[in-house]
C-alpha positions as CSV (number, residue, x, y, z in Angstrom):
1,M,0.0,0.0,0.0
2,G,2.1,2.9,1.2
3,T,2.3,5.9,-1.2
4,V,1.1,4.0,-4.2
5,P,-2.6,5.1,-4.1
6,L,-1.5,8.8,-3.9
7,V,0.9,8.3,-6.8
8,L,-1.8,6.7,-8.9
9,A,-4.3,9.4,-8.0
10,G,-1.8,12.2,-8.7
11,G,-0.8,10.5,-12.0
12,A,-4.4,10.2,-13.1
13,M,-5.2,13.8,-12.3
14,F,-2.0,15.7,-13.2
15,G,0.1,13.3,-15.3
16,A,3.8,13.0,-14.6
17,A,3.9,16.0,-12.3
18,G,1.1,14.4,-10.3
19,V,3.1,11.3,-9.7
20,L,5.9,13.3,-8.1
21,I,3.4,15.3,-6.1
22,G,1.6,12.1,-4.9
23,Q,4.9,10.5,-3.9
24,A,5.8,13.7,-1.9
25,V,2.4,13.9,-0.2
26,G,2.5,10.2,0.7
27,G,5.9,10.6,2.1
28,V,4.8,13.5,4.3
29,I,1.8,11.6,5.6
30,F,3.8,8.5,6.5
31,A,6.6,10.7,8.1
32,G,3.9,12.4,10.2
33,V,2.5,9.0,11.3
34,A,6.0,7.8,12.1
35,A,6.8,10.9,14.1
36,L,3.6,10.5,16.2
37,M,4.4,6.9,16.9
38,V,7.9,7.7,17.9
39,R,6.7,10.5,20.2
40,R,4.2,8.2,21.8
41,M,6.9,5.6,22.4
42,M,9.4,8.1,23.8
43,D,6.8,9.6,26.1
44,G,6.1,6.2,27.5
45,K,2.4,6.2,26.7
46,T,2.4,2.6,25.4
47,E,1.3,-0.3,27.5
48,A,3.9,-1.8,29.9
49,T,5.6,-4.8,28.6
50,V,6.0,-8.1,30.5
51,P,9.5,-8.4,32.0
52,E,11.6,-10.9,30.2
53,E,13.7,-13.6,31.8
54,P,17.4,-13.0,31.5
55,F,18.1,-15.4,28.6
56,D,14.8,-15.4,26.7
57,R,16.3,-13.7,23.7
58,Q,19.1,-16.2,23.5
59,A,16.8,-19.2,23.9
60,R,14.6,-17.9,21.1
61,L,17.6,-17.5,18.8
62,M,18.8,-20.9,19.6
63,S,15.4,-22.5,18.9
64,L,15.2,-20.5,15.6
65,M,18.6,-21.4,14.3
66,H,18.8,-24.9,15.8
67,R,22.3,-24.3,16.9
68,R,23.4,-26.2,19.9
69,R,26.9,-25.8,21.3
């Protein structure tokens, strides 16, 4: 999905220049959404995560890669 609908709409309405405008507008929209999500995460307004055990990440990697040493 992404910026494709805006590119198609811009291209249909304004031709080649509309493709560039649609790409730019789509990029601005997604950058704004990303900035809001980052701000929310940095402010700590997300739900608290469950504390992990000390070696959960390593155990998951070992099970995914089937590496046993």
